[in-house]
Structure formats: C-alpha cells, structure tokens
mmCIF entry with sequence, helices, sheets and N, C-alpha, C, O atoms, coordinates in Angstrom:
data_MODEL
# 
_entry.id   MODEL 
# 
_entity.id                         1 
_entity.type                       polymer 
_entity.pdbx_number_of_molecules   1 
# 
_entity_poly.entity_id                      1 
_entity_poly.type                           'polypeptide(L)' 
_entity_poly.nstd_linkage                   no 
_entity_poly.nstd_monomer                   no 
_entity_poly.pdbx_seq_one_letter_code       MVTFTDRLSDDSDYKREELIKKIEHALGQMTLKELEALSYDMFTKGYLED 
_entity_poly.pdbx_seq_one_letter_code_can   MVTFTDRLSDDSDYKREELIKKIEHALGQMTLKELEALSYDMFTKGYLED 
_entity_poly.pdbx_strand_id                 A 
# 
loop_
_entity_poly_seq.entity_id 
_entity_poly_seq.num 
_entity_poly_seq.mon_id 
_entity_poly_seq.hetero 
1 1  MET n 
1 2  VAL n 
1 3  THR n 
1 4  PHE n 
1 5  THR n 
1 6  ASP n 
1 7  ARG n 
1 8  LEU n 
1 9  SER n 
1 10 ASP n 
1 11 ASP n 
1 12 SER n 
1 13 ASP n 
1 14 TYR n 
1 15 LYS n 
1 16 ARG n 
1 17 GLU n 
1 18 GLU n 
1 19 LEU n 
1 20 ILE n 
1 21 LYS n 
1 22 LYS n 
1 23 ILE n 
1 24 GLU n 
1 25 HIS n 
1 26 ALA n 
1 27 LEU n 
1 28 GLY n 
1 29 GLN n 
1 30 MET n 
1 31 THR n 
1 32 LEU n 
1 33 LYS n 
1 34 GLU n 
1 35 LEU n 
1 36 GLU n 
1 37 ALA n 
1 38 LEU n 
1 39 SER n 
1 40 TYR n 
1 41 ASP n 
1 42 MET n 
1 43 PHE n 
1 44 THR n 
1 45 LYS n 
1 46 GLY n 
1 47 TYR n 
1 48 LEU n 
1 49 GLU n 
1 50 ASP n 
# 
_struct_asym.id          A 
_struct_asym.entity_id   1 
# 
loop_
_struct_conf.conf_type_id 
_struct_conf.id 
_struct_conf.pdbx_PDB_helix_id 
_struct_conf.beg_label_comp_id 
_struct_conf.beg_label_asym_id 
_struct_conf.beg_label_seq_id 
_struct_conf.pdbx_beg_PDB_ins_code 
_struct_conf.end_label_comp_id 
_struct_conf.end_label_asym_id 
_struct_conf.end_label_seq_id 
_struct_conf.pdbx_end_PDB_ins_code 
_struct_conf.beg_auth_comp_id 
_struct_conf.beg_auth_asym_id 
_struct_conf.beg_auth_seq_id 
_struct_conf.end_auth_comp_id 
_struct_conf.end_auth_asym_id 
_struct_conf.end_auth_seq_id 
_struct_conf.pdbx_PDB_helix_class 
_struct_conf.details 
_struct_conf.pdbx_PDB_helix_length 
HELX_P HELX_P1 AA1 PHE A 4  ? GLN A 29 ? PHE A 4  GLN A 29 1 ? 26 
HELX_P HELX_P2 AA2 LEU A 32 ? THR A 44 ? LEU A 32 THR A 44 1 ? 13 
# 
_struct_conf_type.id          HELX_P 
_struct_conf_type.criteria    ? 
_struct_conf_type.reference   ? 
# 
loop_
_atom_site.group_PDB 
_atom_site.id 
_atom_site.type_symbol 
_atom_site.label_atom_id 
_atom_site.label_alt_id 
_atom_site.label_comp_id 
_atom_site.label_asym_id 
_atom_site.label_entity_id 
_atom_site.label_seq_id 
_atom_site.pdbx_PDB_ins_code 
_atom_site.Cartn_x 
_atom_site.Cartn_y 
_atom_site.Cartn_z 
_atom_site.occupancy 
_atom_site.B_iso_or_equiv 
_atom_site.pdbx_formal_charge 
_atom_site.auth_seq_id 
_atom_site.auth_comp_id 
_atom_site.auth_asym_id 
_atom_site.auth_atom_id 
_atom_site.pdbx_PDB_model_num 
ATOM 1   N N  . MET A 1 1  ? 0.838  -1.180 0.000   1.00 0.00 ? 1  MET A N  1 
ATOM 2   C CA . MET A 1 1  ? 0.000  0.000  0.000   1.00 0.00 ? 1  MET A CA 1 
ATOM 3   C C  . MET A 1 1  ? 0.889  1.252  0.000   1.00 0.00 ? 1  MET A C  1 
ATOM 4   O O  . MET A 1 1  ? 1.752  1.397  0.866   1.00 0.00 ? 1  MET A O  1 
ATOM 5   N N  . VAL A 1 2  ? 0.684  2.142  -0.955  1.00 0.00 ? 2  VAL A N  1 
ATOM 6   C CA . VAL A 1 2  ? 1.445  3.387  -1.060  1.00 0.00 ? 2  VAL A CA 1 
ATOM 7   C C  . VAL A 1 2  ? 0.741  4.461  -0.246  1.00 0.00 ? 2  VAL A C  1 
ATOM 8   O O  . VAL A 1 2  ? -0.450 4.719  -0.423  1.00 0.00 ? 2  VAL A O  1 
ATOM 9   N N  . THR A 1 3  ? 1.499  5.080  0.647   1.00 0.00 ? 3  THR A N  1 
ATOM 10  C CA . THR A 1 3  ? 0.922  6.137  1.472   1.00 0.00 ? 3  THR A CA 1 
ATOM 11  C C  . THR A 1 3  ? 1.309  7.493  0.914   1.00 0.00 ? 3  THR A C  1 
ATOM 12  O O  . THR A 1 3  ? 2.176  7.605  0.047   1.00 0.00 ? 3  THR A O  1 
ATOM 13  N N  . PHE A 1 4  ? 0.653  8.513  1.426   1.00 0.00 ? 4  PHE A N  1 
ATOM 14  C CA . PHE A 1 4  ? 0.924  9.877  0.980   1.00 0.00 ? 4  PHE A CA 1 
ATOM 15  C C  . PHE A 1 4  ? 2.387  10.248 1.216   1.00 0.00 ? 4  PHE A C  1 
ATOM 16  O O  . PHE A 1 4  ? 3.014  10.871 0.358   1.00 0.00 ? 4  PHE A O  1 
ATOM 17  N N  . THR A 1 5  ? 2.934  9.870  2.368   1.00 0.00 ? 5  THR A N  1 
ATOM 18  C CA . THR A 1 5  ? 4.327  10.211 2.661   1.00 0.00 ? 5  THR A CA 1 
ATOM 19  C C  . THR A 1 5  ? 5.286  9.485  1.735   1.00 0.00 ? 5  THR A C  1 
ATOM 20  O O  . THR A 1 5  ? 6.343  10.025 1.405   1.00 0.00 ? 5  THR A O  1 
ATOM 21  N N  . ASP A 1 6  ? 4.947  8.277  1.307   1.00 0.00 ? 6  ASP A N  1 
ATOM 22  C CA . ASP A 1 6  ? 5.782  7.568  0.337   1.00 0.00 ? 6  ASP A CA 1 
ATOM 23  C C  . ASP A 1 6  ? 5.838  8.343  -0.972  1.00 0.00 ? 6  ASP A C  1 
ATOM 24  O O  . ASP A 1 6  ? 6.898  8.453  -1.589  1.00 0.00 ? 6  ASP A O  1 
ATOM 25  N N  . ARG A 1 7  ? 4.707  8.876  -1.392  1.00 0.00 ? 7  ARG A N  1 
ATOM 26  C CA . ARG A 1 7  ? 4.668  9.653  -2.637  1.00 0.00 ? 7  ARG A CA 1 
ATOM 27  C C  . ARG A 1 7  ? 5.500  10.915 -2.504  1.00 0.00 ? 7  ARG A C  1 
ATOM 28  O O  . ARG A 1 7  ? 6.181  11.305 -3.453  1.00 0.00 ? 7  ARG A O  1 
ATOM 29  N N  . LEU A 1 8  ? 5.461  11.561 -1.348  1.00 0.00 ? 8  LEU A N  1 
ATOM 30  C CA . LEU A 1 8  ? 6.276  12.756 -1.134  1.00 0.00 ? 8  LEU A CA 1 
ATOM 31  C C  . LEU A 1 8  ? 7.756  12.409 -1.200  1.00 0.00 ? 8  LEU A C  1 
ATOM 32  O O  . LEU A 1 8  ? 8.546  13.148 -1.788  1.00 0.00 ? 8  LEU A O  1 
ATOM 33  N N  . SER A 1 9  ? 8.126  11.300 -0.605  1.00 0.00 ? 9  SER A N  1 
ATOM 34  C CA . SER A 1 9  ? 9.509  10.863 -0.620  1.00 0.00 ? 9  SER A CA 1 
ATOM 35  C C  . SER A 1 9  ? 9.967  10.580 -2.047  1.00 0.00 ? 9  SER A C  1 
ATOM 36  O O  . SER A 1 9  ? 11.060 10.984 -2.444  1.00 0.00 ? 9  SER A O  1 
ATOM 37  N N  . ASP A 1 10 ? 9.131  9.887  -2.817  1.00 0.00 ? 10 ASP A N  1 
ATOM 38  C CA . ASP A 1 10 ? 9.470  9.601  -4.209  1.00 0.00 ? 10 ASP A CA 1 
ATOM 39  C C  . ASP A 1 10 ? 9.649  10.892 -4.990  1.00 0.00 ? 10 ASP A C  1 
ATOM 40  O O  . ASP A 1 10 ? 10.572 11.000 -5.797  1.00 0.00 ? 10 ASP A O  1 
ATOM 41  N N  . ASP A 1 11 ? 8.783  11.873 -4.767  1.00 0.00 ? 11 ASP A N  1 
ATOM 42  C CA . ASP A 1 11 ? 8.864  13.151 -5.452  1.00 0.00 ? 11 ASP A CA 1 
ATOM 43  C C  . ASP A 1 11 ? 10.146 13.888 -5.064  1.00 0.00 ? 11 ASP A C  1 
ATOM 44  O O  . ASP A 1 11 ? 10.800 14.493 -5.913  1.00 0.00 ? 11 ASP A O  1 
ATOM 45  N N  . SER A 1 12 ? 10.500 13.835 -3.788  1.00 0.00 ? 12 SER A N  1 
ATOM 46  C CA . SER A 1 12 ? 11.730 14.480 -3.317  1.00 0.00 ? 12 SER A CA 1 
ATOM 47  C C  . SER A 1 12 ? 12.951 13.817 -3.937  1.00 0.00 ? 12 SER A C  1 
ATOM 48  O O  . SER A 1 12 ? 13.896 14.495 -4.340  1.00 0.00 ? 12 SER A O  1 
ATOM 49  N N  . ASP A 1 13 ? 12.931 12.494 -4.013  1.00 0.00 ? 13 ASP A N  1 
ATOM 50  C CA . ASP A 1 13 ? 14.050 11.773 -4.630  1.00 0.00 ? 13 ASP A CA 1 
ATOM 51  C C  . ASP A 1 13 ? 14.195 12.158 -6.098  1.00 0.00 ? 13 ASP A C  1 
ATOM 52  O O  . ASP A 1 13 ? 15.305 12.372 -6.585  1.00 0.00 ? 13 ASP A O  1 
ATOM 53  N N  . TYR A 1 14 ? 13.077 12.244 -6.790  1.00 0.00 ? 14 TYR A N  1 
ATOM 54  C CA . TYR A 1 14 ? 13.102 12.620 -8.207  1.00 0.00 ? 14 TYR A CA 1 
ATOM 55  C C  . TYR A 1 14 ? 13.663 14.038 -8.376  1.00 0.00 ? 14 TYR A C  1 
ATOM 56  O O  . TYR A 1 14 ? 14.520 14.271 -9.228  1.00 0.00 ? 14 TYR A O  1 
ATOM 57  N N  . LYS A 1 15 ? 13.179 14.971 -7.570  1.00 0.00 ? 15 LYS A N  1 
ATOM 58  C CA . LYS A 1 15 ? 13.659 16.356 -7.655  1.00 0.00 ? 15 LYS A CA 1 
ATOM 59  C C  . LYS A 1 15 ? 15.149 16.429 -7.357  1.00 0.00 ? 15 LYS A C  1 
ATOM 60  O O  . LYS A 1 15 ? 15.885 17.174 -8.004  1.00 0.00 ? 15 LYS A O  1 
ATOM 61  N N  . ARG A 1 16 ? 15.590 15.647 -6.368  1.00 0.00 ? 16 ARG A N  1 
ATOM 62  C CA . ARG A 1 16 ? 17.004 15.636 -6.011  1.00 0.00 ? 16 ARG A CA 1 
ATOM 63  C C  . ARG A 1 16 ? 17.845 15.133 -7.177  1.00 0.00 ? 16 ARG A C  1 
ATOM 64  O O  . ARG A 1 16 ? 18.864 15.737 -7.514  1.00 0.00 ? 16 ARG A O  1 
ATOM 65  N N  . GLU A 1 17 ? 17.428 14.038 -7.792  1.00 0.00 ? 17 GLU A N  1 
ATOM 66  C CA . GLU A 1 17 ? 18.163 13.480 -8.928  1.00 0.00 ? 17 GLU A CA 1 
ATOM 67  C C  . GLU A 1 17 ? 18.204 14.455 -10.105 1.00 0.00 ? 17 GLU A C  1 
ATOM 68  O O  . GLU A 1 17 ? 19.227 14.573 -10.780 1.00 0.00 ? 17 GLU A O  1 
ATOM 69  N N  . GLU A 1 18 ? 17.097 15.151 -10.351 1.00 0.00 ? 18 GLU A N  1 
ATOM 70  C CA . GLU A 1 18 ? 17.059 16.127 -11.441 1.00 0.00 ? 18 GLU A CA 1 
ATOM 71  C C  . GLU A 1 18 ? 18.011 17.292 -11.169 1.00 0.00 ? 18 GLU A C  1 
ATOM 72  O O  . GLU A 1 18 ? 18.705 17.758 -12.073 1.00 0.00 ? 18 GLU A O  1 
ATOM 73  N N  . LEU A 1 19 ? 18.039 17.757 -9.923  1.00 0.00 ? 19 LEU A N  1 
ATOM 74  C CA . LEU A 1 19 ? 18.962 18.838 -9.566  1.00 0.00 ? 19 LEU A CA 1 
ATOM 75  C C  . LEU A 1 19 ? 20.411 18.394 -9.718  1.00 0.00 ? 19 LEU A C  1 
ATOM 76  O O  . LEU A 1 19 ? 21.245 19.158 -10.204 1.00 0.00 ? 19 LEU A O  1 
ATOM 77  N N  . ILE A 1 20 ? 20.712 17.184 -9.312  1.00 0.00 ? 20 ILE A N  1 
ATOM 78  C CA . ILE A 1 20 ? 22.075 16.664 -9.457  1.00 0.00 ? 20 ILE A CA 1 
ATOM 79  C C  . ILE A 1 20 ? 22.474 16.619 -10.928 1.00 0.00 ? 20 ILE A C  1 
ATOM 80  O O  . ILE A 1 20 ? 23.596 16.992 -11.271 1.00 0.00 ? 20 ILE A O  1 
ATOM 81  N N  . LYS A 1 21 ? 21.582 16.173 -11.796 1.00 0.00 ? 21 LYS A N  1 
ATOM 82  C CA . LYS A 1 21 ? 21.867 16.134 -13.235 1.00 0.00 ? 21 LYS A CA 1 
ATOM 83  C C  . LYS A 1 21 ? 22.150 17.524 -13.775 1.00 0.00 ? 21 LYS A C  1 
ATOM 84  O O  . LYS A 1 21 ? 23.090 17.711 -14.548 1.00 0.00 ? 21 LYS A O  1 
ATOM 85  N N  . LYS A 1 22 ? 21.339 18.507 -13.374 1.00 0.00 ? 22 LYS A N  1 
ATOM 86  C CA . LYS A 1 22 ? 21.531 19.884 -13.842 1.00 0.00 ? 22 LYS A CA 1 
ATOM 87  C C  . LYS A 1 22 ? 22.854 20.453 -13.344 1.00 0.00 ? 22 LYS A C  1 
ATOM 88  O O  . LYS A 1 22 ? 23.564 21.134 -14.085 1.00 0.00 ? 22 LYS A O  1 
ATOM 89  N N  . ILE A 1 23 ? 23.180 20.172 -12.093 1.00 0.00 ? 23 ILE A N  1 
ATOM 90  C CA . ILE A 1 23 ? 24.440 20.666 -11.525 1.00 0.00 ? 23 ILE A CA 1 
ATOM 91  C C  . ILE A 1 23 ? 25.628 20.005 -12.209 1.00 0.00 ? 23 ILE A C  1 
ATOM 92  O O  . ILE A 1 23 ? 26.615 20.676 -12.511 1.00 0.00 ? 23 ILE A O  1 
ATOM 93  N N  . GLU A 1 24 ? 25.551 18.699 -12.457 1.00 0.00 ? 24 GLU A N  1 
ATOM 94  C CA . GLU A 1 24 ? 26.630 18.002 -13.157 1.00 0.00 ? 24 GLU A CA 1 
ATOM 95  C C  . GLU A 1 24 ? 26.843 18.587 -14.544 1.00 0.00 ? 24 GLU A C  1 
ATOM 96  O O  . GLU A 1 24 ? 27.980 18.776 -14.975 1.00 0.00 ? 24 GLU A O  1 
ATOM 97  N N  . HIS A 1 25 ? 25.754 18.873 -15.243 1.00 0.00 ? 25 HIS A N  1 
ATOM 98  C CA . HIS A 1 25 ? 25.867 19.470 -16.579 1.00 0.00 ? 25 HIS A CA 1 
ATOM 99  C C  . HIS A 1 25 ? 26.536 20.845 -16.496 1.00 0.00 ? 25 HIS A C  1 
ATOM 100 O O  . HIS A 1 25 ? 27.424 21.159 -17.288 1.00 0.00 ? 25 HIS A O  1 
ATOM 101 N N  . ALA A 1 26 ? 26.104 21.656 -15.537 1.00 0.00 ? 26 ALA A N  1 
ATOM 102 C CA . ALA A 1 26 ? 26.686 22.991 -15.374 1.00 0.00 ? 26 ALA A CA 1 
ATOM 103 C C  . ALA A 1 26 ? 28.169 22.909 -15.033 1.00 0.00 ? 26 ALA A C  1 
ATOM 104 O O  . ALA A 1 26 ? 28.964 23.701 -15.538 1.00 0.00 ? 26 ALA A O  1 
ATOM 105 N N  . LEU A 1 27 ? 28.545 21.961 -14.183 1.00 0.00 ? 27 LEU A N  1 
ATOM 106 C CA . LEU A 1 27 ? 29.954 21.794 -13.825 1.00 0.00 ? 27 LEU A CA 1 
ATOM 107 C C  . LEU A 1 27 ? 30.797 21.455 -15.052 1.00 0.00 ? 27 LEU A C  1 
ATOM 108 O O  . LEU A 1 27 ? 31.926 21.928 -15.192 1.00 0.00 ? 27 LEU A O  1 
ATOM 109 N N  . GLY A 1 28 ? 30.251 20.651 -15.918 1.00 0.00 ? 28 GLY A N  1 
ATOM 110 C CA . GLY A 1 28 ? 30.962 20.269 -17.135 1.00 0.00 ? 28 GLY A CA 1 
ATOM 111 C C  . GLY A 1 28 ? 31.200 21.425 -18.088 1.00 0.00 ? 28 GLY A C  1 
ATOM 112 O O  . GLY A 1 28 ? 32.069 21.342 -18.956 1.00 0.00 ? 28 GLY A O  1 
ATOM 113 N N  . GLN A 1 29 ? 30.442 22.501 -17.937 1.00 0.00 ? 29 GLN A N  1 
ATOM 114 C CA . GLN A 1 29 ? 30.583 23.672 -18.801 1.00 0.00 ? 29 GLN A CA 1 
ATOM 115 C C  . GLN A 1 29 ? 31.518 24.729 -18.208 1.00 0.00 ? 29 GLN A C  1 
ATOM 116 O O  . GLN A 1 29 ? 31.877 25.685 -18.895 1.00 0.00 ? 29 GLN A O  1 
ATOM 117 N N  . MET A 1 30 ? 31.914 24.570 -16.949 1.00 0.00 ? 30 MET A N  1 
ATOM 118 C CA . MET A 1 30 ? 32.713 25.590 -16.264 1.00 0.00 ? 30 MET A CA 1 
ATOM 119 C C  . MET A 1 30 ? 34.186 25.497 -16.630 1.00 0.00 ? 30 MET A C  1 
ATOM 120 O O  . MET A 1 30 ? 34.709 24.431 -16.953 1.00 0.00 ? 30 MET A O  1 
ATOM 121 N N  . THR A 1 31 ? 34.834 26.656 -16.566 1.00 0.00 ? 31 THR A N  1 
ATOM 122 C CA . THR A 1 31 ? 36.283 26.703 -16.775 1.00 0.00 ? 31 THR A CA 1 
ATOM 123 C C  . THR A 1 31 ? 36.984 26.245 -15.501 1.00 0.00 ? 31 THR A C  1 
ATOM 124 O O  . THR A 1 31 ? 36.360 26.112 -14.448 1.00 0.00 ? 31 THR A O  1 
ATOM 125 N N  . LEU A 1 32 ? 38.287 26.006 -15.612 1.00 0.00 ? 32 LEU A N  1 
ATOM 126 C CA . LEU A 1 32 ? 39.061 25.601 -14.443 1.00 0.00 ? 32 LEU A CA 1 
ATOM 127 C C  . LEU A 1 32 ? 38.992 26.670 -13.354 1.00 0.00 ? 32 LEU A C  1 
ATOM 128 O O  . LEU A 1 32 ? 38.829 26.351 -12.177 1.00 0.00 ? 32 LEU A O  1 
ATOM 129 N N  . LYS A 1 33 ? 39.115 27.932 -13.745 1.00 0.00 ? 33 LYS A N  1 
ATOM 130 C CA . LYS A 1 33 ? 39.070 29.014 -12.749 1.00 0.00 ? 33 LYS A CA 1 
ATOM 131 C C  . LYS A 1 33 ? 37.715 29.069 -12.052 1.00 0.00 ? 33 LYS A C  1 
ATOM 132 O O  . LYS A 1 33 ? 37.648 29.307 -10.846 1.00 0.00 ? 33 LYS A O  1 
ATOM 133 N N  . GLU A 1 34 ? 36.651 28.855 -12.789 1.00 0.00 ? 34 GLU A N  1 
ATOM 134 C CA . GLU A 1 34 ? 35.312 28.842 -12.185 1.00 0.00 ? 34 GLU A CA 1 
ATOM 135 C C  . GLU A 1 34 ? 35.165 27.668 -11.218 1.00 0.00 ? 34 GLU A C  1 
ATOM 136 O O  . GLU A 1 34 ? 34.598 27.810 -10.135 1.00 0.00 ? 34 GLU A O  1 
ATOM 137 N N  . LEU A 1 35 ? 35.684 26.502 -11.625 1.00 0.00 ? 35 LEU A N  1 
ATOM 138 C CA . LEU A 1 35 ? 35.627 25.325 -10.754 1.00 0.00 ? 35 LEU A CA 1 
ATOM 139 C C  . LEU A 1 35 ? 36.449 25.533 -9.490  1.00 0.00 ? 35 LEU A C  1 
ATOM 140 O O  . LEU A 1 35 ? 36.035 25.132 -8.403  1.00 0.00 ? 35 LEU A O  1 
ATOM 141 N N  . GLU A 1 36 ? 37.612 26.159 -9.633  1.00 0.00 ? 36 GLU A N  1 
ATOM 142 C CA . GLU A 1 36 ? 38.443 26.438 -8.465  1.00 0.00 ? 36 GLU A CA 1 
ATOM 143 C C  . GLU A 1 36 ? 37.730 27.396 -7.510  1.00 0.00 ? 36 GLU A C  1 
ATOM 144 O O  . GLU A 1 36 ? 37.775 27.207 -6.294  1.00 0.00 ? 36 GLU A O  1 
ATOM 145 N N  . ALA A 1 37 ? 37.077 28.416 -8.051  1.00 0.00 ? 37 ALA A N  1 
ATOM 146 C CA . ALA A 1 37 ? 36.343 29.367 -7.216  1.00 0.00 ? 37 ALA A CA 1 
ATOM 147 C C  . ALA A 1 37 ? 35.186 28.668 -6.503  1.00 0.00 ? 37 ALA A C  1 
ATOM 148 O O  . ALA A 1 37 ? 34.956 28.891 -5.314  1.00 0.00 ? 37 ALA A O  1 
ATOM 149 N N  . LEU A 1 38 ? 34.470 27.834 -7.227  1.00 0.00 ? 38 LEU A N  1 
ATOM 150 C CA . LEU A 1 38 ? 33.366 27.084 -6.629  1.00 0.00 ? 38 LEU A CA 1 
ATOM 151 C C  . LEU A 1 38 ? 33.880 26.141 -5.548  1.00 0.00 ? 38 LEU A C  1 
ATOM 152 O O  . LEU A 1 38 ? 33.287 26.036 -4.474  1.00 0.00 ? 38 LEU A O  1 
ATOM 153 N N  . SER A 1 39 ? 34.974 25.462 -5.830  1.00 0.00 ? 39 SER A N  1 
ATOM 154 C CA . SER A 1 39 ? 35.578 24.547 -4.867  1.00 0.00 ? 39 SER A CA 1 
ATOM 155 C C  . SER A 1 39 ? 35.977 25.290 -3.593  1.00 0.00 ? 39 SER A C  1 
ATOM 156 O O  . SER A 1 39 ? 35.718 24.810 -2.489  1.00 0.00 ? 39 SER A O  1 
ATOM 157 N N  . TYR A 1 40 ? 36.598 26.442 -3.738  1.00 0.00 ? 40 TYR A N  1 
ATOM 158 C CA . TYR A 1 40 ? 37.002 27.238 -2.575  1.00 0.00 ? 40 TYR A CA 1 
ATOM 159 C C  . TYR A 1 40 ? 35.780 27.656 -1.769  1.00 0.00 ? 40 TYR A C  1 
ATOM 160 O O  . TYR A 1 40 ? 35.783 27.556 -0.542  1.00 0.00 ? 40 TYR A O  1 
ATOM 161 N N  . ASP A 1 41 ? 34.744 28.120 -2.440  1.00 0.00 ? 41 ASP A N  1 
ATOM 162 C CA . ASP A 1 41 ? 33.518 28.548 -1.770  1.00 0.00 ? 41 ASP A CA 1 
ATOM 163 C C  . ASP A 1 41 ? 32.890 27.380 -1.009  1.00 0.00 ? 41 ASP A C  1 
ATOM 164 O O  . ASP A 1 41 ? 32.481 27.532 0.142   1.00 0.00 ? 41 ASP A O  1 
ATOM 165 N N  . MET A 1 42 ? 32.816 26.226 -1.650  1.00 0.00 ? 42 MET A N  1 
ATOM 166 C CA . MET A 1 42 ? 32.224 25.056 -1.003  1.00 0.00 ? 42 MET A CA 1 
ATOM 167 C C  . MET A 1 42 ? 33.081 24.583 0.171   1.00 0.00 ? 42 MET A C  1 
ATOM 168 O O  . MET A 1 42 ? 32.551 24.139 1.189   1.00 0.00 ? 42 MET A O  1 
ATOM 169 N N  . PHE A 1 43 ? 34.402 24.677 0.028   1.00 0.00 ? 43 PHE A N  1 
ATOM 170 C CA . PHE A 1 43 ? 35.306 24.289 1.116   1.00 0.00 ? 43 PHE A CA 1 
ATOM 171 C C  . PHE A 1 43 ? 35.111 25.202 2.324   1.00 0.00 ? 43 PHE A C  1 
ATOM 172 O O  . PHE A 1 43 ? 35.015 24.723 3.454   1.00 0.00 ? 43 PHE A O  1 
ATOM 173 N N  . THR A 1 44 ? 35.052 26.516 2.093   1.00 0.00 ? 44 THR A N  1 
ATOM 174 C CA . THR A 1 44 ? 34.904 27.455 3.208   1.00 0.00 ? 44 THR A CA 1 
ATOM 175 C C  . THR A 1 44 ? 33.550 27.327 3.894   1.00 0.00 ? 44 THR A C  1 
ATOM 176 O O  . THR A 1 44 ? 33.413 27.706 5.057   1.00 0.00 ? 44 THR A O  1 
ATOM 177 N N  . LYS A 1 45 ? 32.553 26.801 3.197   1.00 0.00 ? 45 LYS A N  1 
ATOM 178 C CA . LYS A 1 45 ? 31.240 26.603 3.794   1.00 0.00 ? 45 LYS A CA 1 
ATOM 179 C C  . LYS A 1 45 ? 31.087 25.213 4.398   1.00 0.00 ? 45 LYS A C  1 
ATOM 180 O O  . LYS A 1 45 ? 30.035 24.891 4.951   1.00 0.00 ? 45 LYS A O  1 
ATOM 181 N N  . GLY A 1 46 ? 32.130 24.384 4.297   1.00 0.00 ? 46 GLY A N  1 
ATOM 182 C CA . GLY A 1 46 ? 32.108 23.080 4.931   1.00 0.00 ? 46 GLY A CA 1 
ATOM 183 C C  . GLY A 1 46 ? 31.511 21.961 4.086   1.00 0.00 ? 46 GLY A C  1 
ATOM 184 O O  . GLY A 1 46 ? 31.276 20.864 4.593   1.00 0.00 ? 46 GLY A O  1 
ATOM 185 N N  . TYR A 1 47 ? 31.263 22.224 2.808   1.00 0.00 ? 47 TYR A N  1 
ATOM 186 C CA . TYR A 1 47 ? 30.708 21.168 1.941   1.00 0.00 ? 47 TYR A CA 1 
ATOM 187 C C  . TYR A 1 47 ? 31.776 20.221 1.422   1.00 0.00 ? 47 TYR A C  1 
ATOM 188 O O  . TYR A 1 47 ? 31.476 19.082 1.064   1.00 0.00 ? 47 TYR A O  1 
ATOM 189 N N  . LEU A 1 48 ? 33.028 20.686 1.377   1.00 0.00 ? 48 LEU A N  1 
ATOM 190 C CA . LEU A 1 48 ? 34.136 19.869 0.913   1.00 0.00 ? 48 LEU A CA 1 
ATOM 191 C C  . LEU A 1 48 ? 35.199 19.797 2.005   1.00 0.00 ? 48 LEU A C  1 
ATOM 192 O O  . LEU A 1 48 ? 35.360 20.724 2.798   1.00 0.00 ? 48 LEU A O  1 
ATOM 193 N N  . GLU A 1 49 ? 35.917 18.681 2.027   1.00 0.00 ? 49 GLU A N  1 
ATOM 194 C CA . GLU A 1 49 ? 37.023 18.522 2.960   1.00 0.00 ? 49 GLU A CA 1 
ATOM 195 C C  . GLU A 1 49 ? 38.322 18.559 2.185   1.00 0.00 ? 49 GLU A C  1 
ATOM 196 O O  . GLU A 1 49 ? 38.366 18.212 1.005   1.00 0.00 ? 49 GLU A O  1 
ATOM 197 N N  . ASP A 1 50 ? 39.367 18.979 2.852   1.00 0.00 ? 50 ASP A N  1 
ATOM 198 C CA . ASP A 1 50 ? 40.685 19.058 2.224   1.00 0.00 ? 50 ASP A CA 1 
ATOM 199 C C  . ASP A 1 50 ? 41.303 17.707 2.067   1.00 0.00 ? 50 ASP A C  1 
ATOM 200 O O  . ASP A 1 50 ? 42.417 17.593 1.555   1.00 0.00 ? 50 ASP A O  1 
# 
C-alpha cells in the first residue's frame, strides 16, 4: 500500500536526482578558474574537505 508520505519521498528523490543532473551538466561547462572558485567557496562553507 502506497501512502501519501511515500509519494512525497518519491517526489523528493526525483527532484534531487534532477537537480544533481543539472548541476553536473553545469559543472561540465565551467572553466578551471570557475571550478576552483566554486571549490574554494564550497570548502569554506564546509561542503568539501581538504
């Protein structure tokens, strides 16, 4: 039996996967300098480890 919360979870998973695809595509279009700037920003915010 599928519950309402299961449907919300499935929708969230789908949205998450779509966002990841869009971000991966955008990353592939960035220059090295842009990637370095993004990496530094993410590192200073705690999203990346050294």
